[in-house]
C-alpha positions as CSV (number, residue, x, y, z in Angstrom):
1,M,-156.6,33.5,78.7
2,A,-153.7,34.0,81.0
3,T,-150.6,31.9,80.5
4,A,-148.0,30.6,83.0
5,H,-144.8,28.5,83.0
6,V,-143.7,26.7,86.2
7,V,-140.0,25.6,86.2
8,Y,-138.8,23.4,89.0
9,A,-135.6,21.8,90.3
10,T,-135.8,18.8,92.7
11,I,-133.6,16.1,94.3
12,T,-136.1,14.6,96.8
13,G,-139.3,15.2,94.8
14,N,-140.6,17.8,97.3
15,N,-140.2,20.7,94.8
16,E,-141.8,18.7,92.0
17,D,-144.8,18.3,94.5
18,V,-144.7,22.1,95.1
19,A,-144.7,22.7,91.3
20,D,-147.6,20.2,90.8
21,I,-149.7,22.0,93.4
22,I,-149.1,25.4,91.8
23,T,-149.7,24.0,88.3
24,E,-153.0,22.4,89.4
25,Q,-154.1,25.6,91.1
26,F,-153.4,27.6,87.9
27,E,-155.5,25.1,85.9
28,D,-158.3,25.5,88.5
29,L,-158.1,29.2,87.9
30,G,-158.4,28.8,84.1
31,V,-154.7,29.6,83.4
32,D,-153.0,27.9,80.4
33,V,-150.0,26.5,82.3
34,T,-146.9,24.5,81.4
35,E,-144.6,22.8,83.9
36,T,-141.0,21.7,83.1
37,E,-137.9,20.6,84.9
38,I,-135.1,23.2,85.0
39,S,-132.4,21.2,83.2
40,Q,-134.9,20.6,80.3
41,T,-136.0,24.3,80.0
42,D,-134.6,27.3,78.2
43,V,-135.1,30.5,80.1
44,S,-136.7,32.0,76.9
45,V,-139.9,30.2,77.7
46,F,-140.7,33.1,80.1
47,N,-140.9,35.5,77.1
48,D,-144.0,33.7,75.9
49,V,-146.1,33.7,79.1
50,D,-147.8,36.2,81.5
51,I,-146.7,34.5,84.7
52,C,-143.2,33.1,85.4
53,V,-142.7,30.7,88.4
54,V,-139.5,29.0,89.6
55,V,-139.5,26.3,92.2
56,P,-135.8,25.8,93.1
57,Y,-134.1,23.8,95.9
58,T,-131.2,25.1,97.9
59,Y,-128.3,22.7,98.0
60,D,-126.0,22.2,100.9
61,E,-125.0,25.5,102.5
62,G,-126.9,27.9,100.3
63,A,-125.9,26.8,96.8
64,L,-128.3,27.0,93.8
65,P,-129.2,23.8,92.0
66,E,-126.2,22.9,89.9
67,E,-128.5,21.9,87.0
68,G,-130.1,25.3,87.2
69,L,-127.0,27.6,87.3
70,D,-127.2,28.4,83.6
71,F,-130.9,29.1,83.9
72,Y,-130.3,31.4,86.8
73,E,-127.5,33.3,85.0
74,D,-129.6,33.6,81.8
75,L,-132.7,34.7,83.7
76,Q,-130.9,37.9,84.8
77,E,-130.1,38.8,81.2
78,L,-133.7,38.7,80.0
79,D,-136.1,41.7,79.8
80,L,-139.3,40.5,81.4
81,T,-140.9,43.9,81.7
82,G,-144.6,43.4,82.0
83,K,-144.3,39.8,83.2
84,V,-145.4,38.7,86.7
85,F,-143.2,36.3,88.7
86,G,-143.4,34.2,91.8
87,V,-140.9,31.9,93.5
88,A,-141.6,29.1,95.9
89,G,-139.5,26.2,97.2
90,S,-139.0,23.4,99.6
91,G,-136.0,23.4,101.8
92,D,-134.9,22.0,105.2
93,V,-134.8,24.3,108.3
94,F,-131.8,22.1,109.4
95,Y,-129.7,24.5,107.3
96,E,-130.7,27.5,109.4
97,D,-129.3,30.7,107.8
98,D,-129.1,28.9,104.4
99,Y,-132.7,27.7,104.6
100,N,-134.3,28.1,101.1
101,V,-131.9,30.9,100.0
102,A,-132.3,29.8,96.4
103,V,-135.8,31.1,96.6
104,D,-134.5,34.6,97.4
105,R,-131.7,34.4,94.8
106,F,-134.2,33.5,92.0
107,S,-136.5,36.4,93.2
108,E,-133.5,38.8,92.9
109,A,-132.8,37.4,89.4
110,F,-136.4,38.1,88.3
111,E,-136.1,41.6,89.6
112,K,-132.9,42.2,87.6
113,A,-134.9,41.0,84.6
114,H,-137.5,43.8,85.4
115,A,-140.3,41.3,86.1
116,T,-143.0,42.4,88.5
117,K,-143.2,40.5,91.8
118,G,-146.7,39.0,92.0
119,T,-146.7,38.0,95.6
120,E,-144.4,37.1,98.5
121,S,-142.3,34.0,98.0
122,V,-143.3,30.8,99.7
123,K,-140.8,28.7,101.6
124,I,-141.8,25.2,102.7
125,N,-139.9,23.0,105.1
126,L,-139.5,19.5,103.5
127,E,-142.7,18.1,101.9
128,P,-145.8,20.3,101.6
129,D,-148.5,19.7,104.2
130,E,-152.1,21.1,104.3
131,E,-151.0,24.5,105.6
132,D,-148.3,24.7,102.8
133,I,-150.9,23.8,100.2
134,D,-153.2,26.6,101.4
135,A,-150.2,29.0,101.2
136,L,-149.4,27.8,97.7
137,D,-153.1,28.3,96.6
138,K,-153.0,31.9,97.9
139,F,-149.6,32.4,96.2
140,T,-151.0,31.2,92.8
141,S,-154.2,33.2,93.2
142,A,-152.2,36.3,94.0
143,L,-150.1,35.8,90.8
144,V,-153.3,35.5,88.7
145,A,-154.9,38.5,90.4
146,K,-151.8,40.6,89.7
147,I,-152.2,40.2,85.9
148,S,-156.0,40.7,85.9
């Protein structure tokens, strides 16, 4: 059975919703999945799973979640060769060029850790709607397909 770990950071609750949608989809696909909040999670959890997912928020003008800075730094030091990753996140298009940049930064961190990108990242404006839920279902299915 495939295994996955979904780590999220949230202020408004939107990214927790995104993480819950991904986690439920993994369960529907028969994946053994764990979901945790970033400040309560050591990056080493990714050593023990097939699929690694981060759902970060972007703070203010392009900043990473403060409670996730250590996680972000430590992630780049791991060797995740053979692991598949995906990054999704909720942001606010109000921030224009800084919209959801934490999603891109976490993607780059996974690449530095030699993980395999399972699918394109998903960026959601504010809370997930039906269209976003469909995109997250495709995102999750693509991650599972990548390890099969």
